[in-house]
N, C-alpha and C positions, 0 to 999 in steps of 0.2 A: 603516495605522495600525498595523500588527502591525511595521510595519520602524524606525518608531519608538522605539518600548514597548520592541523588542529591543536599538536604540541605544543609550537610556537605559537598559537593564539591566546593559550591558555598563560604560559609562559611574560605573555605582555600582559595581558590585563591582569594577572597574579602582582607582575613589578608596579604595575599603575595604581593596583588599590594600595599595596604599601604604601606607594608615595603617596596618595591620598589621606593614609591612616596616621604617615608622618604630619601629614599638614593639618591634619583633624588636634594631634596633639595641641602645633605648638597653636592653633584659632583656638583652643578650649582657653588654653593658658590666658590666650587675648581677653578672652570676652569675660573670664572669669576677673581677671584684672580690671576691664571695661565697667562690670555690674558691680566691685565689690569699691571702685572710686565713685561711680552715679552711687551708690547708695550711702555713698560718706556725705558726697553735695549733699544729699536729702538728710540726711542725718543735722547738717550745720543747720538749718532750715528747716527742720522737721516741727516746729512748731507752729510754725503758716501751713504748714498740708497734712491733707488726710493722710490715714493709714494705705489706705487705696493706691496711693503713690507710689509706696514701697515695695507692692506686689511684681510690678514687672521689672525690676534688678532681682530682686531678690532671687524672681524667675530662671530671669538670667545666668544666673549664679549658679544653680542648681541645674543646670541646661549643661555648663561649662564641665562640672564634675561629673554629668553623666558620660558628658562626649569623651572625658579622660578611660573612663572604664572601657567604656565602651569599643573605642580604639582597640583594646587587648585581645578581642575577639576576629576584630578584621586582619590583625598584625599574624597571632597564632594562625585561624581558618586559613587565611593567605599561604602561610609558610608548610603550614601542614593540609596541605590540601582536603580542608574537611568543609563535607558540603553543609554541612547541618550550623558549625560557626560563622561559619559566610553568610548563610541563610540568617540565624540566631542576628547577625551585625548589621544588615541588612534591613530587618524588621524591627529592629530596636531603633536606627536611624531614622524610618520610616515616621515612629512614634517622637521622637525627636523633632525633627523637623515639622509636625504639624504643633507641636510644643511651642519652639520659635514662631512658626506664622502667627500662634493665640498672645505671644508676648511682642510680638511686634506691634500686633492690634492694639492690644490695651495702651502698649506707650504711646502712639499716635492719637487713637482718641484718647487718654488723659489730659493732652497737649488744650482741645478746642475746651476742658474745665475749668483749667488751668486760673486764666484773667480773673474768673469772676469770682475762685474762691481764695486766689491770695488779696483781691482786694478787700473781700469780707473780713478776712482773717486780719490783716493788717488794718482795719480802721475801726475793728472792733477791740482790738486787744491794745490799740494805742491807747488810751484817757486812763489805763488800769498800767502804766508807767513802772509809777511811782507807787503802786501799791504789791504789785505783785513782781514777785521777783525771779520766776521766773521768763515774765515779760522783758522788765529791766535788761536779763539776761541777754534775751534773743536780738531786742531792738538794740542794744549796744551790740552785738556784734555782727547784726548783717550791718547797720549803719557804719563803723570803725571798717568793717574785711571789704563792703560793694563801693564805699564810698559815697553815701550819699545819707540823708537828711528828713526825717518826715516820712511819710507816704508817696505827698504829690511833689514836695516842698518845705524848704523849713518850716512857711507858714501854719502847718499842718499841728505844732506845736502849744499856737497859741490856745489853744482851747484846753489845754494840759500844764494847769500851771505849779511848781513846782511846792511842795509844803516848804514852810518854814523852818530855816533852816540849812536848806538843801543850793545848793550854790551849780549853776550854772552858764552857761552864754546867755549873754540880751543883745538879740538884733532885732534893733526896730522894735521896741517893745516885746519884741518876742523872745522868751527863755528858752536854751532848747537846752538836749543834755551836752557832758562832758564830748561824749563819743563822735558827735558831728562834726567837731573841729580837723582838718585839718594840717593845719604849720599850728605853733607854737614856740615861745619862747619863755625862754625859762631869764629870772630877773631875783637879784639874790639884793633886798633894802636891808642890810643890818645881819639878825641873825634869822630873817626868814626869807623864803623863798616864793618865790609868785610866778605861777603857770599862767604866762597871757596867750589865748588865744589869737593868730592873728590871719587865719582863715579860714573859714567854713565850706561844710558843703554846702551846696544852694540845692541841688539834685534831689528828687523822691528817689525812695526804696521800691516802689511797687516796679515801676521798671526794669531796672537792675535784677532782685529777685524773679520776677518772671521772664528774662532773658537768661536767666542762670538756670531754669529749672525746665523752662522750652526748648534750651538745646540740649543740655541732658537727656529729655525725654526721648528728643530725634537721635541723636545719637546712640540711645541703648533701641530702637526701633530700629534704624539702618544696620548696627553691627548683628541683633538676630537675622536681618532677612540677609547678610551676606555671608552669614555661616548659614544659612537654610541651602542660598543656591549652594554653598560649595559641597553641602550634603547629597543634594538631589544628583549629583556630578558619582559621589562614592556609592548612593543606592543604587545605578545604573552599574557600576560597573563593579556591586557585588553581586548582582543579580546573576551578570554576565557570567561571572569566575564560575557561580556556581554551578551553573550549566554549563560551563566547559570542563571544569571537572566531572560534573554528571557523566559527560558524554566519554570522557579521556577514558574514566574506568568502565562504562560499559563494554565501550573500545578493545580496552587489555582483557575486558572479560573475554570476549567474542573471541580475538584472537589466540586468546588460553585454550576455549574452547576448541578450537580449529585445531590447534596442534595434539589436544587432546586426540579427536577424533584419527588423527591420520594416524600416527601414534599406533592406537584400537584397531583401526582398518588394515593396516600394514602385517599384519597379522592375522584378520580376519576376515573369511570370506563368508557370501550367501551360501556355496556348498561348503557343507561340514568338511568331506573329502577330498576336497582342494586347498583345505586351510594350510598358509604354509606354515612348515615347523619351524618354531626358535629353534636358532643356531645354538648347537652344544659346545658346550666350553670345558675345557679339561684342566684338570686345578689338579697340577704334579703335587705327590705326597709323598714325605721323608724320604727317603734313600732310595727314590725313583732315580734313574739316572739319564741328562739328554744323551740322545746321538750323537 
């Protein structure tokens, strides 16, 4: 009865571990997609961010790839009832768990530094808009994509006069780049096409960029913590399965030894004279007739 219950318990743990490893495969793909998406978002505004902001996203992508390969140890170990593979799976999961906690802490800690870093980067680089092509492209990208203009408002462009020959949008004696235009209309006068801006973005870009990166870092940390919670369950089931496999194998060896001892003791006693003789089997040979 005890043996049957232990076998049933081990099978239950085995199937649970298989289910958890299947969940790991799905969550690994999910966390890789989340990491690559956030990395792409960071890359779009990378000109205004420090390199350290990319570390948690890269970390999470690497963790997702590692988890895909680690899941193979769990599946194969559970199917073959290999204590070694299951233990390796549990140990690697434990290490990855620590890495995910570190990635989540890094993502959340960087959010506290984000406001000051973005404010400084935007204000320092704004005056070089017409002089530096990289600054020009970065500001045009965030202004057109995030529907904003300037740092705090379009009035920030008052201190950045355009050079001679460069046309922009003039509002209240302030010339802003064309990327600040929200709506425009085309008019054809003779053979000339005139693009006139009818509506302009008035809000600054600092709150928009801050919200985008801040929420992305929060999503990254939340994803890492969610996967870490699932890993705790996987680690517990892995060590439980390894222990059950070890006990089952020990029980099988004990039963095999008992059967072997019974077979030997059936023909052996402490008194050699009283030893039971093995039955003699007569095998008929060719030419012998049966009665």
